[in-house]
PASEBA-1860 file (N, C-alpha, C; in nm, 3 decimals):
! residues 178
1> MEANATHV> 2.485/3.076/1.139/2.376/3.007/1.071/2.280/3.112/1.020 ~ 2.235/3.097/0.899/2.141/3.191/0.840/1.999/3.145/0.867 ~ 1.919/3.229/0.927/1.782/3.192/0.963/1.702/3.152/0.842 ~ 1.624/3.047/0.856/1.529/3.000/0.756/1.593/2.954/0.626 ~ 1.723/2.932/0.624/1.785/2.897/0.497/1.867/2.769/0.502 ~ 1.860/2.693/0.607/1.934/2.569/0.615/1.861/2.464/0.534 ~ 1.914/2.430/0.417/1.844/2.339/0.328/1.941/2.244/0.261 ~ 1.914/2.117/0.276/1.988/2.015/0.205/1.888/1.950/0.111
9> PGPTVGRP> 1.908/1.958/-0.021/1.809/1.900/-0.112/1.785/1.753/-0.081 ~ 1.660/1.717/-0.079/1.621/1.578/-0.053/1.559/1.517/-0.176 ~ 1.526/1.390/-0.169/1.467/1.325/-0.284/1.325/1.376/-0.307 ~ 1.286/1.378/-0.433/1.150/1.416/-0.465/1.060/1.298/-0.436 ~ 0.951/1.324/-0.366/0.856/1.220/-0.329/0.724/1.253/-0.395 ~ 0.662/1.156/-0.457/0.531/1.181/-0.519/0.546/1.242/-0.657 ~ 0.433/1.271/-0.718/0.431/1.331/-0.851/0.414/1.481/-0.837 ~ 0.501/1.561/-0.900/0.481/1.706/-0.893/0.342/1.741/-0.945
17> GSRNRLTA> 0.274/1.829/-0.874/0.143/1.873/-0.918/0.029/1.783/-0.873 ~ 0.058/1.670/-0.812/-0.048/1.581/-0.767/-0.124/1.647/-0.652 ~ -0.254/1.633/-0.649/-0.333/1.696/-0.544/-0.314/1.628/-0.409 ~ -0.275/1.504/-0.405/-0.264/1.432/-0.279/-0.121/1.426/-0.226 ~ -0.025/1.483/-0.297/0.114/1.465/-0.258/0.191/1.595/-0.267 ~ 0.285/1.610/-0.178/0.381/1.719/-0.184/0.516/1.657/-0.215 ~ 0.595/1.721/-0.298/0.733/1.674/-0.312/0.811/1.732/-0.197 ~ 0.926/1.673/-0.169/1.009/1.723/-0.060/1.050/1.867/-0.087
25> DEATARID> 1.084/1.898/-0.210/1.125/2.034/-0.243/1.009/2.133/-0.233 ~ 0.888/2.093/-0.270/0.771/2.181/-0.258/0.745/2.214/-0.111 ~ 0.748/2.114/-0.027/0.725/2.136/0.116/0.832/2.227/0.174 ~ 0.957/2.206/0.137/1.067/2.289/0.185/1.048/2.434/0.144 ~ 1.018/2.456/0.018/0.998/2.593/-0.033/0.880/2.661/0.036 ~ 0.773/2.587/0.057/0.656/2.646/0.123/0.684/2.683/0.267 ~ 0.747/2.594/0.341/0.778/2.623/0.481/0.869/2.745/0.489 ~ 0.972/2.750/0.406/1.062/2.866/0.406/0.986/2.994/0.375
33> RYLSDSRA> 0.897/2.989/0.277/0.820/3.108/0.238/0.728/3.153/0.351 ~ 0.654/3.059/0.410/0.557/3.096/0.513/0.623/3.145/0.641 ~ 0.746/3.104/0.668/0.816/3.145/0.790/0.918/3.255/0.766 ~ 0.928/3.306/0.644/1.032/3.404/0.611/1.024/3.532/0.694 ~ 0.906/3.572/0.735/0.890/3.695/0.814/0.876/3.668/0.963 ~ 0.901/3.546/1.006/0.887/3.512/1.148/1.024/3.510/1.215 ~ 1.024/3.486/1.345/1.149/3.472/1.421/1.192/3.326/1.428 ~ 1.126/3.239/1.354/1.158/3.096/1.357/1.277/3.064/1.266
41> VVLHHRRV> 1.346/2.958/1.302/1.457/2.906/1.222/1.418/2.765/1.179 ~ 1.442/2.732/1.053/1.403/2.602/0.999/1.526/2.523/0.960 ~ 1.531/2.398/1.004/1.634/2.303/0.961/1.562/2.197/0.877 ~ 1.615/2.168/0.760/1.551/2.073/0.669/1.630/1.943/0.658 ~ 1.558/1.835/0.641/1.613/1.704/0.607/1.728/1.664/0.698 ~ 1.695/1.640/0.824/1.793/1.603/0.926/1.764/1.464/0.979 ~ 1.865/1.408/1.043/1.851/1.276/1.103/1.917/1.279/1.240 ~ 1.851/1.217/1.336/1.908/1.203/1.469/2.018/1.097/1.460
49> PGSRARIS> 2.139/1.126/1.508/2.246/1.025/1.503/2.202/0.894/1.567 ~ 2.234/0.785/1.502/2.197/0.654/1.552/2.057/0.610/1.512 ~ 1.987/0.691/1.437/1.851/0.659/1.394/1.846/0.658/1.241 ~ 1.760/0.575/1.186/1.745/0.571/1.040/1.639/0.670/0.993 ~ 1.552/0.711/1.082/1.443/0.800/1.044/1.495/0.940/1.014 ~ 1.437/1.001/0.913/1.472/1.138/0.876/1.363/1.233/0.920 ~ 1.403/1.347/0.971/1.311/1.454/1.007/1.302/1.545/0.886 ~ 1.184/1.558/0.828/1.168/1.640/0.707/1.205/1.785/0.736
57> HLVVGPAG> 1.145/1.843/0.840/1.166/1.984/0.872/1.155/2.000/1.023 ~ 1.243/2.078/1.079/1.243/2.106/1.221/1.237/2.258/1.236 ~ 1.127/2.306/1.292/1.108/2.450/1.309/1.135/2.485/1.454 ~ 1.231/2.574/1.476/1.262/2.625/1.609/1.201/2.765/1.615 ~ 1.097/2.780/1.695/1.027/2.907/1.705/1.017/2.955/1.847 ~ 0.965/3.074/1.867/0.952/3.128/2.003/0.868/3.042/2.097 ~ 0.776/2.962/2.042/0.691/2.877/2.127/0.748/2.736/2.146 ~ 0.859/2.704/2.081/0.919/2.571/2.095/0.956/2.511/1.961
65> LTLVDSHH> 0.965/2.378/1.960/1.004/2.304/1.839/0.881/2.239/1.775 ~ 0.882/2.233/1.644/0.781/2.157/1.571/0.853/2.072/1.468 ~ 0.836/1.940/1.478/0.893/1.847/1.382/0.787/1.819/1.278 ~ 0.815/1.853/1.153/0.718/1.841/1.045/0.756/1.724/0.956 ~ 0.665/1.629/0.944/0.685/1.514/0.855/0.607/1.543/0.727 ~ 0.680/1.571/0.620/0.613/1.599/0.493/0.632/1.486/0.393 ~ 0.688/1.374/0.435/0.704/1.264/0.340/0.632/1.136/0.379 ~ 0.587/1.122/0.500/0.511/1.002/0.535/0.362/1.016/0.509
73> YKVPGVKI> 0.317/1.135/0.475/0.175/1.158/0.459/0.139/1.173/0.312 ~ 0.170/1.070/0.234/0.152/1.076/0.090/0.047/0.978/0.040 ~ -0.029/0.920/0.128/-0.121/0.815/0.089/-0.248/0.875/0.030 ~ -0.280/0.847/-0.098/-0.404/0.899/-0.155/-0.524/0.840/-0.082 ~ -0.630/0.918/-0.074/-0.752/0.868/-0.014/-0.756/0.876/0.137 ~ -0.658/0.942/0.199/-0.659/0.955/0.343/-0.755/1.066/0.381 ~ -0.839/1.040/0.478/-0.934/1.137/0.528/-0.901/1.168/0.673 ~ -0.930/1.288/0.715/-0.911/1.326/0.854/-1.049/1.346/0.915
81> DARGPRRT> -1.075/1.280/1.024/-1.200/1.301/1.096/-1.169/1.313/1.244 ~ -1.268/1.313/1.326/-1.250/1.332/1.470/-1.161/1.225/1.532 ~ -1.153/1.108/1.469/-1.069/1.001/1.523/-0.926/1.008/1.473 ~ -0.894/1.100/1.383/-0.757/1.113/1.331/-0.749/1.071/1.186 ~ -0.625/1.046/1.136/-0.608/1.007/0.996/-0.667/0.869/0.971 ~ -0.741/0.855/0.862/-0.803/0.727/0.829/-0.795/0.702/0.680 ~ -0.784/0.580/0.644/-0.795/0.539/0.506/-0.894/0.425/0.503 ~ -0.997/0.442/0.427/-1.110/0.350/0.427/-1.156/0.333/0.570
89> AQARSDLV> -1.161/0.211/0.620/-1.215/0.189/0.755/-1.105/0.176/0.859 ~ -0.979/0.191/0.819/-0.870/0.167/0.914/-0.808/0.297/0.961 ~ -0.783/0.308/1.089/-0.712/0.424/1.143/-0.568/0.418/1.095 ~ -0.509/0.532/1.066/-0.373/0.537/1.015/-0.275/0.578/1.123 ~ -0.275/0.503/1.233/-0.180/0.533/1.339/-0.037/0.512/1.291 ~ -0.019/0.433/1.183/0.114/0.413/1.128/0.169/0.543/1.069 ~ 0.085/0.642/1.044/0.133/0.772/0.997/0.174/0.862/1.113 ~ 0.112/0.844/1.228/0.140/0.929/1.344/0.260/0.878/1.423
97> KPVLDQVE> 0.276/0.749/1.434/0.383/0.691/1.515/0.523/0.740/1.477 ~ 0.559/0.746/1.347/0.695/0.793/1.315/0.724/0.935/1.366 ~ 0.628/1.026/1.355/0.654/1.162/1.402/0.661/1.165/1.555 ~ 0.582/1.083/1.625/0.593/1.076/1.770/0.728/1.018/1.812 ~ 0.777/0.920/1.738/0.909/0.864/1.765/1.018/0.970/1.748 ~ 1.005/1.052/1.642/1.103/1.157/1.619/1.099/1.262/1.730 ~ 0.979/1.297/1.776/0.966/1.391/1.887/1.040/1.336/2.008 ~ 1.022/1.209/2.036/1.088/1.148/2.152/1.240/1.146/2.135
105> EVRELLAG> 1.289/1.118/2.014/1.433/1.119/1.990/1.494/1.258/2.011 ~ 1.425/1.361/1.964/1.475/1.498/1.984/1.466/1.535/2.131 ~ 1.361/1.494/2.200/1.348/1.520/2.344/1.466/1.457/2.419 ~ 1.504/1.334/2.383/1.619/1.268/2.445/1.748/1.341/2.412 ~ 1.760/1.391/2.291/1.878/1.466/2.249/1.894/1.593/2.333 ~ 1.783/1.656/2.369/1.786/1.780/2.447/1.795/1.758/2.598 ~ 1.775/1.635/2.642/1.784/1.606/2.786/1.922/1.645/2.837 ~ 1.925/1.708/2.951/2.053/1.748/3.009/2.108/1.878/2.952
113> TPYAGVPI> 2.033/1.944/2.863/2.074/2.074/2.810/1.982/2.181/2.869 ~ 2.015/2.307/2.851/1.924/2.413/2.898/1.789/2.413/2.825 ~ 1.776/2.332/2.721/1.654/2.330/2.640/1.568/2.206/2.665 ~ 1.597/2.135/2.773/1.526/2.010/2.802/1.376/2.030/2.819 ~ 1.334/2.145/2.866/1.191/2.168/2.890/1.118/2.237/2.777 ~ 1.185/2.260/2.664/1.121/2.329/2.552/1.010/2.240/2.495 ~ 0.891/2.295/2.474/0.781/2.215/2.417/0.817/2.167/2.276 ~ 0.781/2.042/2.247/0.805/1.985/2.114/0.673/1.928/2.062
121> DGALARSG> 0.631/1.977/1.947/0.512/1.928/1.878/0.555/1.851/1.754 ~ 0.466/1.766/1.707/0.485/1.699/1.580/0.383/1.751/1.481 ~ 0.406/1.730/1.352/0.311/1.773/1.251/0.321/1.683/1.129 ~ 0.207/1.654/1.070/0.198/1.580/0.944/0.147/1.676/0.839 ~ 0.227/1.702/0.737/0.190/1.798/0.634/0.104/1.731/0.526 ~ -0.008/1.796/0.496/-0.098/1.751/0.391/-0.080/1.840/0.270 ~ -0.128/1.797/0.156/-0.117/1.880/0.037/-0.216/1.995/0.041 ~ -0.336/1.975/0.097/-0.435/2.081/0.109/-0.409/2.160/0.236
129> DEGPRVLQ> -0.485/2.265/0.256/-0.465/2.345/0.376/-0.596/2.368/0.449 ~ -0.675/2.262/0.461/-0.795/2.274/0.542/-0.754/2.302/0.685 ~ -0.852/2.339/0.766/-0.825/2.370/0.906/-0.748/2.259/0.974 ~ -0.670/2.295/1.076/-0.586/2.195/1.141/-0.666/2.096/1.224 ~ -0.616/1.979/1.231/-0.664/1.877/1.322/-0.550/1.854/1.419 ~ -0.578/1.855/1.545/-0.475/1.832/1.645/-0.507/1.702/1.715 ~ -0.412/1.610/1.709/-0.427/1.481/1.774/-0.343/1.485/1.901 ~ -0.403/1.451/2.013/-0.328/1.450/2.138/-0.404/1.370/2.242
137> DLNSPRVI> -0.329/1.292/2.317/-0.390/1.233/2.435/-0.314/1.288/2.556 ~ -0.349/1.246/2.672/-0.293/1.305/2.793/-0.143/1.286/2.809 ~ -0.089/1.180/2.752/0.051/1.147/2.776/0.141/1.164/2.654 ~ 0.096/1.234/2.551/0.181/1.248/2.434/0.178/1.392/2.384 ~ 0.277/1.427/2.302/0.278/1.563/2.247/0.167/1.582/2.144 ~ 0.140/1.707/2.111/0.043/1.736/2.006/0.099/1.693/1.871 ~ 0.010/1.649/1.783/0.046/1.625/1.644/-0.056/1.703/1.561 ~ -0.006/1.801/1.487/-0.090/1.884/1.403/-0.097/1.817/1.266
145> VSGVRTIA> -0.217/1.798/1.215/-0.235/1.740/1.083/-0.305/1.846/0.998 ~ -0.231/1.906/0.906/-0.287/2.013/0.825/-0.194/2.040/0.708 ~ -0.226/2.146/0.635/-0.140/2.189/0.525/-0.018/2.262/0.579 ~ 0.079/2.281/0.491/0.206/2.342/0.531/0.187/2.484/0.583 ~ 0.098/2.561/0.522/0.077/2.700/0.568/0.029/2.703/0.712 ~ -0.069/2.621/0.745/-0.122/2.619/0.882/-0.017/2.570/0.980 ~ 0.058/2.467/0.941/0.164/2.416/1.029/0.271/2.522/1.051 ~ 0.311/2.592/0.945/0.413/2.697/0.959/0.363/2.809/1.050
153> TEAGRDGD> 0.238/2.847/1.035/0.181/2.952/1.120/0.184/2.909/1.266 ~ 0.146/2.786/1.292/0.146/2.734/1.428/0.289/2.722/1.483 ~ 0.381/2.674/1.401/0.520/2.655/1.445/0.591/2.788/1.470 ~ 0.552/2.893/1.400/0.617/3.023/1.415/0.546/3.117/1.511 ~ 0.447/3.065/1.584/0.368/3.151/1.673/0.455/3.208/1.786 ~ 0.404/3.314/1.847/0.474/3.378/1.959/0.483/3.283/2.077 ~ 0.587/3.303/2.156/0.607/3.219/2.273/0.706/3.283/2.368 ~ 0.758/3.203/2.459/0.844/3.252/2.566/0.992/3.267/2.528
161> MDPGRVQA> 1.034/3.206/2.419/1.177/3.212/2.385/1.209/3.340/2.307 ~ 1.310/3.411/2.354/1.354/3.532/2.284/1.437/3.491/2.161 ~ 1.462/3.584/2.069/1.534/3.550/1.946/1.672/3.488/1.970 ~ 1.743/3.532/2.073/1.875/3.475/2.102/1.865/3.329/2.143 ~ 1.766/3.297/2.222/1.746/3.157/2.265/1.701/3.070/2.147 ~ 1.616/3.123/2.061/1.575/3.049/1.940/1.697/3.017/1.855 ~ 1.783/3.117/1.832/1.904/3.096/1.751/1.999/2.996/1.817 ~ 2.015/3.006/1.948/2.106/2.915/2.019/2.056/2.770/2.012
169> LAQLLDDA> 1.925/2.751/2.030/1.869/2.616/2.020/1.882/2.563/1.877 ~ 1.855/2.650/1.779/1.870/2.608/1.639/2.014/2.568/1.610 ~ 2.111/2.641/1.663/2.252/2.608/1.641/2.288/2.475/1.708 ~ 2.238/2.454/1.831/2.265/2.327/1.900/2.211/2.211/1.817 ~ 2.088/2.223/1.767/2.028/2.117/1.685/2.100/2.101/1.552 ~ 2.141/2.212/1.492/2.215/2.206/1.366/2.345/2.129/1.383 ~ 2.412/2.151/1.496/2.538/2.080/1.525/2.515/1.933/1.558 ~ 2.402/1.902/1.626/2.378/1.766/1.675/2.315/1.673/1.573
177> LE> 2.242/1.727/1.478/2.171/1.644/1.382/2.251/1.633/1.252 ~ 2.239/1.516/1.190/2.314/1.492/1.065/2.238/1.542/0.945
END
């Protein structure tokens, strides 16, 4: 497997050049570019067998896994505040739930493997790159809400996994995901 180059073209989402939207190909190119000098491996446009949900990008880095959703966060007018993603007066938990579900599916996939204890974060990619917002409660994984550059930096950060273990986990996921 070639590091940072596993890419299956996906459908274009949104209008190219729109300030509120990223296309699937734009997000893919940005993640690959921002992680090109890291020890992280990126898998793009994957699906957990038996699930209809697609994982936009899965980053396997020295600090663990980060599942990046770059296609559910396309709603114009969404604001991020201390309470999380919001549109007008309503909280947008419907944007966070799919990535949390994907984190749980990947956690179940890794159960019973040597990688069962690897930390798994979720991320919602925005078109802008303002500072990250991290949503987390005591019983759930972190969800980073930020631009692709910030998410890539966080996903590729240093951690406990050596390069061989990162590659082995990436290969296991590459084989297991459709």
